[in-house]
N, C-alpha and C positions, 0 to 999 in steps of 0.2 A: 208471219213476220214480213217486213218489207226488206228485200234483199237485193243488193247489187251483185250482178254476175259478170265477172271479168274473165274473158278467155273462152268465147263461144266457138270452139273449134269442133273437131270430129267427136270428141267426148263431151265438151261443154255444152254444145247446142242441145242435144237430147236431155242432158241433165237439167238445164234451165227449163226445158219444156215440161219435165216432170214437176218442177217447182210450181209452175203456173197451173198445171192440172190439179195439184194438191191444194190450191187456193192461196198460195203466197203471192204477194206483189213482187214483181221482178223488174229491176232497172238495169239496163244494159248500155254499154258503150263499145264502139268498135275498137278492137285491138289491132287486127291486121285486115281481116276479110269482112266486108260489109254484108255479104249475102246472108250469113246466118242471123245477123242482126235484123234484117228485113223480115226473115221468116218468123223470128221470135216476136217481133212487134205485131205481126199478123195474128199471133196466138194470144196477144194481150200484154206483152211486155212494154215497158216505157223506155224510150231511148233518151239518153242524155249525152253530153259532149265530152265528159271527162270523169275520171274516178273521183276527183274532189267533189264535183257536182252530184255524183251518185251517192257519195258518203253523206252529203248534207241532207239527203232525203231518206236515208235507210238506217236500219238498226245494225246491219252486218253486211259484209261483202265476202263472197266466195271467189277465190282466184284459182284458176286452173291454167297455169303458165309453165313453159318448158324449163326455165332455170331460175335460180335465186336472183340473178342479175335483173331479170324482167320483173320478178316480184318486188325487188327493191325499187325499181322505177315506178311501179304502180303504187307502192306505198308512199314514197318520198319524192317522186319527181315533181316538176313544176306545178302540175295539176293532179298530184297524187292524193290518195285517200287521206293521208295525215293532214292535208290542208283544208279538208272540208268536213271532217268528222266531228261529232259531238263527243264529250268525255264518256269513256266506257264502250266506245264503238268496238265491234268484234270483226276481225279479219281472219279468214280461214284459208290457209295455203294448201291447196289440193293438188299441186303439181308434184313431180318427183325431184326434190331438192336435197341439198347437202345439210345434214343435221346441224353442224357447227354454224353454217350460214344462217339457218333458221333461228337459232338461239340469239345470234347477234342482231338480226332484224327485229326479233320480238322485243329485245331490250330497248332498241331505239324507238319502236312503236309504243312501248309502255311509257317511255319518257315523254312522248308526244300526247299521251292520254288515252291510247287505245289498248286493246288486248288482242293477241294473236295466238292461234293454235295451228298445228299442222294436221291435215286430214287427207292424205293422198288416197287414191282409189285404184282398185284393180277389177278387171272383168272385161276390159276392152270395149270396143265400140258396140258390140252386141249387148254387153251388160249395161252400158249407158242407155242404149235404146230401150231395153226391157225394164230398166229400173231395178236391176238385180246386182248392182255393184257391191263389192266389199270395201269398206272404208276403214283405214288404219289411223287412229288419232293419237296425238301427243299434245300434252299441255294441261292447263288448269281444268280440273274435273267439272267445276261449276260452269265454266264457259262452254265446255262440251255439252253439258246438260241443257244449256240455253239454246244451242243451235242443233241439238239432236233431232227435233222435229223437221228441221230443214234438211239435214243430211239423210233422214229416213225417207224423204221423197224419192230418192233415186238409189238408195242402198238397201239391200236385203240383209246385210250383215254389217255390224258396227263393232270395232274392237278398239278399246282405249288401252294403249300400251304403257302409259305413265307420263313421265316428264316430257317437256317440250323437246321436239326433235325425234322422239321415239317412233312416231308414226312414219316419219321420213326414213328412219333407219330400217323399220320393218319393210317399207316399200322397196328400198334399195336391195335388201336381201332377197325379197320375193322376185323382183325383176332379174336379179343376178341368176337365180336358179332357173328361171324360165329361159333367159337368153343363153345360158350355158347349154340347155337342151336344144335350142335352135341351132347353135353352133355344132353340137354333136350330131344332130340329124343331118346337117349339111355335109359334114365329113363322112358320115355313114353312106349317104347317097352317092357322094363322089367316089368313095372306095368301092361300093358295089358296082358302079358303072365302070371304074377302072379295071375291075376283075371280070368284066364282060357279062354281068348278071342282067337279066331282063328286069327293067325298072318296075313295071307294073306288077309282075309276079313277086318281086322283092317287097313292094309296098303291101300287097295282099298278105304276104307271110308275116310282115310286121304287125298287121292288124290282128293276127291270131297268135301273137307271141307274148312273152312276158315283158318285152320292151315296149309294147303298145302304150300310147298315151294320148291325151287330148291334143298336145302340141304336134305330135306326128300326124294325127288325123286332120288337123287344121293346116299344117305347113305343107305336107307333101303334095296334096292336090294343087295348091297354089304354084309350087315349083314346077310340077308337070305341065300345068297350063300356061306357065310363063306370066302369071299374074303377080306383078311386083308393085302394084299401086299401093301407096303407103297407108297402112293402118297405124303402125308405129314405125317411124322412119329409122333406117339403119343409123343415121347420125344420132338420133335420140337413144337408140340401143347402146351405142358406143359411149355416149355421155353417161348413161345410167351405170354401165359396167365400170367405167373409169371411176365414178364416184364411189361405187361399192368397194373397189380394191383400195382406193384412197382412204376410205373410212376404216378399213381393216388395218392399214399401215399406220394411220395417225392415232387411232383410238384403241387398238388392241395389238397383241403380239402374234396374232393368228396368221399363218401363211395361207395364201389363196392361189395355189399353183394352177388349178383348173380354171378359175375365173380369170387369172392373168392371161393364160393362153387363149381363152375364148375372146378376151378383149382385143388381142392382137389380130385375131381372125376378122373381127368386125372392122378393125382399122385397115386391114388389107382391102376389104370391100369398099371402104370410103376412099382409099387411095386410088382405086381403079374407077372411081366416078359414080358409085352406086349409093352414095350417102343419102340422096333424097328419095330413094326407093324404100320399099318395106324392109323390115329387119330380116325377112326371109331371103332377101337378095344377098345375104352373106354367102349363099351358095354360088353366086355368080363369080366371085373371086376364084373359087375352086374350079369352076367351069373353065376359066381362062387357063389354069394350069393343065387341065385335062385336054383342052383344045376341042371340047365338045359340050353340047348342052345336056343337062340331065333332064330329059323329057321322056315320056312314054313314046315308044315307037321311033325315037330319034337315035340314029347310030353315029351321027357326026354333025358338023356344022359349027357355026359361030355362035357365041353367046351374046352377040350384040342385039 
């Protein structure tokens, strides 16, 4: 297929690269950062100046954007996809967006002659690089089957959950579980330090305990090294958590006590100025309370 790819960031750039290597024609246009666009053009992508222009050349568009508001702008803005697409054009929303917003945008897009499905991904930057992402799909099954070869270029697992928005619902719940664990690990590290436990020894023990998990093995070395460069920004973690608890309140009667508490922990990190750092920087708010860094071999000092 000839595919427009919109949102060539940390995840999107390697995903678009896999499309090129799988033999698909890829059209790109800059959303924020031009450097990934240059690299993709060197791999064989074609650059154009707007989503509308991309739509006029392509069969489908993949969008991996942070919020429904940005998706709306790419779909319906002055040079959005809807202004350049042919009838039956397919748009795939691969970001982590709110299901009710997705359904509203899909209805508008259908009225303009297009078809939209949601297909957010999980697996992080490593999964994007290796082409081993898991993709959660909601929407028309025939549309899904049409774009399945495209999604398979960077996904080792594809899950069709049902009606439009169900992919985004699955993604919000999955992110909620993961970010709750990030918050729990941050609190556990802070409490172990407050109790005077040796941080490295405590981490070694966790690795041999029933509590061990991939998130612990990914997160704790980053915290110990003070590596908070963003893979998934704390601001985005807060946005996803907020959407998950909003979804529960608006669409169910289910209380989410743990998720709500974890959301407030992320908000504290944002309030202290760590929002543009990695989600693991949630620990930095707790460091402020402790008055010391949670690092191996560090007994005191500032968390600045």
